[in-house]
C-alpha positions as CSV (number, residue, x, y, z in Angstrom):
1,M,28.3,12.2,-1.5
2,S,25.8,9.6,-1.2
3,K,25.5,6.9,-3.7
4,I,22.3,4.4,-3.3
5,V,21.3,1.1,-4.5
6,L,17.4,0.5,-4.5
7,S,16.1,-3.0,-4.5
8,H,12.3,-4.0,-4.9
9,P,11.4,-7.0,-6.6
10,T,7.7,-5.8,-8.2
11,G,7.9,-1.9,-8.0
12,N,5.0,0.4,-7.2
13,Q,3.8,4.0,-6.9
14,F,6.3,5.0,-3.9
15,V,9.2,3.2,-5.4
16,R,8.8,5.1,-8.8
17,A,8.2,8.1,-6.7
18,L,11.8,7.2,-4.8
19,L,13.5,6.4,-7.8
20,V,12.4,9.7,-9.6
21,E,14.1,11.8,-6.6
22,L,17.3,9.8,-6.3
23,Q,17.9,10.0,-9.9
24,A,17.2,13.7,-10.1
25,R,19.8,14.1,-7.4
26,E,22.5,12.0,-9.0
27,L,22.2,9.6,-6.0
28,L,20.6,6.2,-7.7
29,T,23.9,4.1,-8.9
30,R,21.3,1.1,-9.4
31,F,17.8,-0.1,-9.2
32,Y,17.3,-3.8,-8.6
33,T,13.9,-5.5,-9.8
34,T,12.4,-8.4,-11.4
35,I,11.0,-7.1,-14.5
36,A,11.4,-3.7,-16.0
37,T,9.5,-3.1,-19.3
38,N,10.6,-0.5,-22.1
39,P,7.1,1.0,-22.9
40,G,8.7,1.9,-26.5
41,S,9.4,-1.9,-27.2
42,P,7.6,-2.6,-30.5
43,W,7.1,-6.2,-29.5
44,L,4.6,-4.8,-26.9
45,G,2.0,-4.1,-29.4
46,M,2.1,-7.9,-30.6
47,L,1.1,-8.9,-26.7
48,P,-2.6,-9.1,-25.8
49,A,-4.2,-6.0,-24.3
50,K,-4.4,-7.3,-20.8
51,F,-1.0,-8.7,-20.8
52,K,0.6,-5.5,-22.3
53,Q,-1.1,-3.6,-19.6
54,E,0.2,-5.8,-16.9
55,L,3.6,-5.5,-18.3
56,L,3.6,-1.5,-18.7
57,R,2.9,-1.4,-14.8
58,R,6.4,-2.7,-14.5
59,S,8.3,0.3,-16.3
60,Y,10.3,3.0,-14.3
61,P,11.3,6.5,-15.1
62,V,15.4,6.2,-14.6
63,P,17.6,5.3,-17.5
64,R,17.7,1.8,-18.5
65,D,21.2,1.3,-18.1
66,I,21.0,1.5,-14.3
67,I,18.1,-1.0,-14.0
68,E,19.3,-4.7,-13.2
69,T,16.6,-7.3,-13.7
70,Q,15.9,-10.9,-12.5
71,P,12.8,-11.8,-14.6
72,L,12.1,-15.7,-14.9
73,K,10.8,-16.7,-11.7
74,E,8.5,-13.7,-11.7
75,L,7.2,-13.8,-14.9
76,S,6.7,-17.8,-14.2
77,R,5.0,-16.6,-10.8
78,N,2.4,-14.5,-13.0
79,L,1.8,-16.8,-15.8
80,L,1.9,-20.3,-15.0
81,P,-0.7,-20.5,-12.3
82,K,-3.0,-19.0,-15.2
83,L,-2.0,-22.1,-17.3
84,G,-3.0,-24.6,-14.5
85,F,0.6,-24.9,-12.9
86,K,-0.6,-23.6,-9.4
87,S,2.0,-25.6,-7.3
88,I,5.0,-23.6,-8.7
89,A,3.5,-20.3,-7.0
90,R,2.9,-22.1,-3.6
91,H,3.4,-20.3,-0.3
92,E,6.8,-20.5,0.4
93,V,7.9,-23.7,-1.1
94,G,7.3,-22.9,-4.7
95,W,10.2,-22.8,-7.2
96,A,8.4,-19.3,-8.1
97,S,6.5,-18.4,-4.8
98,V,6.6,-14.8,-4.0
99,D,9.3,-15.6,-1.4
100,A,11.3,-17.4,-4.2
101,V,11.2,-14.4,-6.0
102,Y,12.3,-12.0,-3.3
103,N,15.0,-14.1,-2.2
104,E,16.6,-14.9,-5.4
105,L,16.7,-10.7,-6.2
106,D,18.1,-10.1,-2.6
107,N,21.1,-12.6,-3.3
108,K,21.7,-10.9,-6.6
109,V,21.8,-7.5,-5.0
110,A,24.3,-9.2,-2.1
111,N,26.7,-10.5,-4.8
112,A,26.9,-7.0,-7.0
113,L,27.5,-5.0,-3.7
114,S,31.1,-5.4,-3.3
115,Q,31.8,-4.4,-7.1
116,L,29.2,-1.6,-6.8
117,K,31.7,-0.2,-4.0
118,I,34.6,-0.5,-5.7
119,K,33.6,1.0,-9.0
120,K,30.6,3.3,-8.5
121,G,31.5,4.4,-5.0
122,V,28.2,3.0,-3.5
123,T,27.6,4.2,0.3
124,G,24.3,2.7,1.1
125,I,21.3,0.3,0.1
126,Y,17.5,1.1,0.5
127,A,15.7,-2.1,0.6
128,Y,12.2,-3.6,1.5
129,E,10.9,-6.1,4.0
130,D,11.3,-9.7,2.7
131,G,14.0,-8.7,0.3
132,A,16.9,-7.5,2.5
133,A,18.5,-9.9,4.4
134,A,21.3,-11.0,2.2
135,S,21.9,-7.7,0.8
136,F,22.1,-6.3,4.3
137,V,24.5,-8.9,5.6
138,M,26.7,-8.3,2.7
139,A,26.4,-4.6,3.0
140,K,27.3,-4.4,7.0
141,S,30.7,-6.3,5.7
142,L,31.3,-3.7,3.3
143,G,30.6,-0.7,5.8
144,L,27.4,0.3,3.6
145,S,24.5,2.2,5.4
146,C,21.3,-0.2,5.3
147,F,17.5,1.6,4.8
148,Y,15.0,-0.4,5.3
149,D,11.4,0.0,4.4
150,L,8.4,-1.5,6.3
151,P,5.4,-1.2,4.3
152,I,3.2,-3.3,6.5
153,G,3.4,-3.6,10.3
154,Y,5.3,-5.9,12.1
155,W,4.8,-9.6,12.1
156,R,4.4,-10.4,15.9
157,A,1.8,-7.6,16.1
158,A,-0.1,-8.8,13.1
159,Q,-0.2,-12.6,14.5
160,Q,-1.5,-11.2,17.8
161,L,-4.1,-8.2,16.4
162,L,-5.4,-10.8,13.8
163,A,-5.7,-13.9,16.0
164,A,-7.9,-11.8,18.1
165,E,-10.1,-10.9,14.5
166,A,-10.4,-14.8,14.0
167,E,-12.0,-15.0,17.5
168,R,-14.2,-12.3,16.8
169,W,-15.5,-13.5,13.1
170,P,-14.8,-17.3,13.2
171,D,-16.6,-17.7,10.2
172,W,-14.4,-15.4,8.3
173,A,-10.7,-16.7,9.7
174,A,-10.1,-18.6,6.3
175,T,-9.8,-15.2,4.8
176,L,-6.8,-14.2,7.1
177,P,-3.6,-15.0,5.0
178,G,-0.1,-14.8,6.7
179,M,-0.7,-16.4,9.6
180,H,0.9,-19.6,8.5
181,D,4.4,-18.1,7.6
182,S,7.2,-20.4,8.5
183,A,9.5,-19.6,11.5
184,E,12.3,-19.6,9.1
185,K,10.5,-16.4,7.1
186,L,9.7,-15.0,10.6
187,L,13.5,-14.9,11.5
188,R,14.4,-13.5,8.4
189,K,12.1,-10.5,9.1
190,D,13.8,-10.1,12.3
191,R,17.1,-10.5,10.8
192,E,16.2,-7.5,8.1
193,L,15.2,-5.1,11.1
194,Q,18.3,-6.3,13.4
195,L,20.6,-5.0,10.4
196,A,19.0,-1.9,9.6
197,D,20.6,1.4,10.0
198,K,17.3,3.1,9.9
199,I,13.5,2.1,9.4
200,F,11.2,4.1,7.3
201,V,7.5,3.5,7.5
202,A,4.7,5.5,6.2
203,S,2.1,5.6,9.1
204,R,2.2,6.1,12.8
205,F,0.4,2.5,13.3
206,T,3.2,0.7,11.5
207,A,5.7,2.4,13.8
208,K,3.8,1.3,16.8
209,T,3.8,-2.3,15.6
210,L,7.4,-2.3,16.2
211,E,7.1,-2.4,19.9
212,F,6.3,-5.8,19.6
213,Y,10.1,-6.7,18.6
214,N,12.0,-8.1,21.0
215,G,15.4,-6.1,21.2
216,T,16.6,-2.8,20.4
217,L,15.9,-1.2,16.8
218,A,17.3,1.6,14.7
219,P,15.7,4.7,14.9
220,V,12.4,4.7,13.0
221,E,10.8,7.4,11.0
222,V,7.5,8.0,9.9
223,I,7.1,9.5,6.2
224,P,3.5,9.0,5.0
225,Y,3.2,8.2,1.3
226,G,1.8,11.0,-1.4
227,F,-1.4,11.4,-3.1
228,P,-2.1,10.9,-6.6
229,Q,-3.3,14.0,-8.9
230,V,-6.3,15.1,-7.7
231,A,-9.9,15.2,-9.6
232,G,-12.8,17.8,-9.3
233,R,-16.1,16.3,-9.0
234,E,-19.9,16.7,-8.5
235,Y,-21.7,15.0,-5.5
236,N,-24.8,13.0,-5.9
237,K,-28.2,13.8,-4.1
238,I,-29.0,11.2,-1.1
239,S,-32.6,10.3,-0.7
240,R,-34.8,7.5,-0.9
241,S,-34.5,7.3,-4.6
242,H,-31.0,8.2,-4.2
243,P,-29.5,5.5,-2.2
244,L,-25.9,6.1,-0.4
245,K,-23.2,4.7,-2.8
246,L,-20.7,2.6,-0.6
247,L,-17.4,1.4,-2.1
248,F,-14.9,-0.9,-1.0
249,V,-11.5,-1.6,-2.7
250,G,-8.9,-4.4,-1.5
251,G,-8.2,-7.8,-0.9
252,L,-11.2,-9.7,0.4
253,S,-9.9,-10.5,3.6
254,Q,-10.9,-9.9,7.1
255,R,-7.7,-8.3,7.8
256,K,-9.4,-5.6,5.6
257,G,-12.5,-5.5,7.4
258,I,-14.5,-7.0,4.9
259,A,-16.9,-8.9,7.3
260,D,-17.8,-5.2,8.8
261,V,-18.2,-3.8,5.4
262,F,-20.9,-6.4,4.6
263,K,-22.6,-6.1,8.2
264,T,-22.8,-2.5,7.5
265,A,-24.4,-2.8,4.0
266,E,-26.9,-5.6,5.4
267,F,-27.5,-3.1,8.3
268,F,-28.7,-0.4,6.0
269,G,-30.5,-2.4,3.4
270,N,-31.9,-0.6,0.2
271,R,-30.8,2.8,2.0
272,V,-27.3,2.1,0.6
273,E,-25.6,0.4,-2.6
274,L,-22.3,-1.4,-2.1
275,T,-20.0,-2.2,-4.4
276,V,-16.9,-4.5,-3.7
277,V,-13.7,-4.6,-5.9
278,G,-11.1,-7.1,-4.9
279,H,-9.7,-10.5,-5.3
280,K,-10.3,-13.5,-2.9
281,T,-7.6,-14.9,-0.9
282,G,-9.0,-18.2,-1.5
283,N,-12.3,-20.0,-2.6
284,N,-13.0,-21.6,0.9
285,C,-14.7,-19.0,2.8
286,P,-18.9,-19.7,2.3
287,V,-19.7,-16.6,4.1
288,L,-17.5,-14.5,1.8
289,N,-19.2,-16.0,-1.3
290,E,-23.0,-15.5,-0.1
291,A,-22.2,-12.2,0.7
292,L,-20.6,-11.1,-2.4
293,A,-23.8,-12.7,-4.4
294,R,-25.9,-10.1,-2.4
295,H,-23.8,-7.1,-3.7
296,T,-22.1,-5.8,-6.7
297,W,-18.7,-7.7,-6.9
298,I,-15.9,-6.8,-9.3
299,P,-12.8,-9.0,-8.9
300,G,-10.3,-6.9,-10.3
301,L,-9.9,-3.6,-12.5
302,P,-6.9,-1.6,-13.8
303,H,-6.1,1.4,-11.9
304,Q,-7.4,4.0,-13.7
305,Q,-10.8,2.2,-13.5
306,I,-10.5,2.1,-10.0
307,L,-10.0,5.8,-9.7
308,K,-12.9,6.2,-11.8
309,L,-15.0,4.0,-9.7
310,M,-14.2,5.9,-6.8
311,H,-15.2,9.2,-8.3
312,Q,-18.7,7.8,-9.0
313,H,-19.1,6.7,-5.3
314,D,-20.2,8.5,-2.4
315,V,-17.7,7.3,0.4
316,L,-15.0,4.6,0.7
317,L,-15.3,2.3,3.5
318,F,-12.0,0.9,4.5
319,P,-12.4,-0.5,8.1
320,S,-8.8,-2.5,8.1
321,L,-7.4,-4.4,10.9
322,F,-4.0,-4.1,10.1
323,E,-2.7,-1.9,7.4
324,G,0.9,-0.2,6.7
325,F,-0.5,2.2,5.2
326,G,-3.6,2.0,2.8
327,M,-3.2,3.8,-0.6
328,V,-6.7,3.4,-1.4
329,I,-7.4,5.9,1.2
330,T,-5.5,8.7,-0.5
331,E,-6.5,7.7,-3.8
332,A,-10.4,8.0,-3.0
333,M,-9.4,11.3,-1.2
334,A,-8.0,12.6,-4.4
335,Q,-11.0,11.8,-6.2
336,G,-12.8,13.8,-3.5
337,T,-14.2,10.7,-2.3
338,P,-14.0,10.7,1.6
339,V,-13.2,7.8,3.6
340,I,-14.2,6.0,6.8
341,T,-11.3,4.1,8.1
342,T,-9.7,2.7,11.4
343,D,-6.9,3.9,13.7
344,R,-4.8,0.9,12.6
345,T,-4.4,2.5,9.0
346,A,-2.6,6.1,7.6
347,G,-6.1,7.4,8.5
348,P,-4.7,9.4,11.7
349,D,-1.7,10.7,9.7
350,I,-3.6,12.2,6.8
351,I,-7.6,12.3,7.8
352,E,-8.8,14.8,10.6
353,D,-12.1,13.2,11.9
354,G,-15.0,14.9,10.5
355,H,-13.2,17.5,8.3
356,N,-12.0,15.7,5.5
357,G,-12.8,12.1,6.5
358,W,-13.9,10.0,9.4
359,L,-11.6,7.9,11.9
360,I,-13.3,4.8,13.9
361,E,-11.9,2.2,16.3
362,A,-10.6,-0.9,14.3
363,G,-12.7,-4.0,15.0
364,N,-15.7,-2.1,15.7
365,T,-18.7,-2.8,13.4
366,E,-21.1,-0.2,15.5
367,K,-18.9,2.4,15.0
368,L,-18.7,1.9,11.5
369,I,-22.5,1.7,11.0
370,E,-22.8,4.7,13.2
371,A,-20.6,6.6,10.9
372,T,-22.6,5.5,8.0
373,E,-25.8,6.3,9.4
374,R,-24.4,10.0,10.0
375,L,-24.0,10.3,6.4
376,L,-27.3,9.2,5.7
377,M,-28.8,11.6,8.3
378,K,-26.5,14.3,6.9
379,P,-25.6,13.8,3.4
380,E,-24.1,17.2,2.9
381,L,-21.3,15.7,5.1
382,I,-20.2,13.9,2.1
383,E,-19.3,16.9,0.0
384,E,-17.9,19.0,2.7
385,N,-15.3,16.3,3.7
386,G,-15.0,15.5,0.1
387,K,-13.9,18.9,-1.0
388,A,-11.8,19.0,2.1
389,A,-10.1,15.6,1.2
390,I,-8.9,17.5,-2.2
391,E,-7.5,20.1,-0.5
392,T,-5.4,17.6,1.5
393,A,-4.7,15.7,-1.5
394,V,-3.2,18.9,-3.1
395,K,-1.0,19.7,-0.3
396,R,1.0,15.9,-0.4
397,P,1.9,14.9,-3.8
398,W,4.1,12.1,-4.3
399,Q,7.1,14.5,-5.1
400,L,7.2,15.7,-1.3
401,Y,7.0,12.0,0.1
402,A,9.9,11.5,-1.8
403,K,11.8,14.9,-1.2
404,Q,11.3,14.0,2.5
405,L,12.6,10.4,2.4
406,V,15.6,11.2,0.2
407,A,16.6,14.2,2.7
408,S,16.6,11.7,5.6
409,I,18.5,9.2,3.8
410,I,21.1,11.9,2.9
411,D,21.2,13.0,6.4
412,E,21.9,9.4,7.6
413,N,24.2,8.5,4.9
C-alpha cells in the first residue's frame, strides 16, 4: 500500500484537495508545511481581525498529529517587512526570503525521510517546484518514488516568452518579475525535474513549456484543477447607461497581460467600466501608476469578497502571457462570470471558445479588443456563456481533481 509524504510551504486550494483525498484513502503519512493554524485555538480570538484571517488561511483538513511545521521564517517573511524590515525578505538573499522558506522546509523533509520509511513505511514523496531538491535527493537514495508538481511553466520558456513581452511593452518591463533568478536557483529547478519519477501539471500550456528542458524527463500528466462551489446569478443589462463591467484579478504584472487590459479599457472609453484587483510587483512603473489612477483599483481583498466582486461584473479579462493555470478563471466561471483568456493559461483545457468563455492569442491586444467589442455588440452572449460556465464548473469540483491525481499517484507508486 502506498504511503505518501506531502510537502508544501504555504498551502493553497489544490494542496488542501490533495490532502483530503490522500487522508480519505489512508495514504497520507505526513504533511510538511510552514504554518498550520488550529481554527479552534482560543488565542486566535485575541488577534487583530486581518491577522487572524490570514492565519486561518493556513489551516488544513487533516489530523494535527500528521502535520509537521517550520513557522519561524515564514512568519518573519510576512510580518517583519510590514514593520520596516524589508531586507529580511529580499529575493533569494534575505534570511526570510521565499527561497529561504522553501529551502528550509525542503531540508527538514529530507532529514525526516529515512525514519519515516523505517517507522511508517513511506513509499513516496509529493513535492512542489522550488521545494523538492533536497528531499528528492534523499528519497532517491532510499528508493522512494518522487512525485513533482510544477504549478507554473518551465523557467526557460518563461525567460524566452517574457523577454519578447518586454520588447512589446518596454514601458511595462519593470512589472515582469522572475527574470533575474540566480543561476543557482535555476539549476535547482532543473535538478528537481531531473529527479522526478512523474511530473504533474495543471494545463497543457505548462506541459508544452517543458519542451524547453534540455534533457529527458519523466512522464508528464496534465490534470486540471477543480472549480469552487458554483453560485447562481442575474445578468446586468448592457447599454449606454449601463456600461460593460470589466474585471481583472491578479498580480499587476505584464506577465498577466495588465497592459493589454488597460489598453482595451482605454479603447472603449465610457462604454466600459474597469475594476482592477491586485498588488503591484513594485512601485517603479510610472505607466502602471498612471493607468491605475484612471480606473477603480483595489490592492487586495479577502477571497470571499473577490468571488462576490466577480459575481457583480460582466466579464473577467485575463490575458495572461505565462500562466500555469490561472485559478481566477475557474473562480469567475463558478460565479457565472465568463472569461476572456489566452492560449497560455488553462483556458484551452476548460473553455470552449464562444460557448462558456472566449480564447484569444496571447500577446494580441487587438484580439482582446475584438472579443470585448463582440460583447458590447451582442451583450446576450454574456448570459449565454456565463450559464454555460456554471455548467462546466459543476462537472469538475475539487474532489474530482484530487481523485484523478491520487489515482495516478497510486498507479505509479
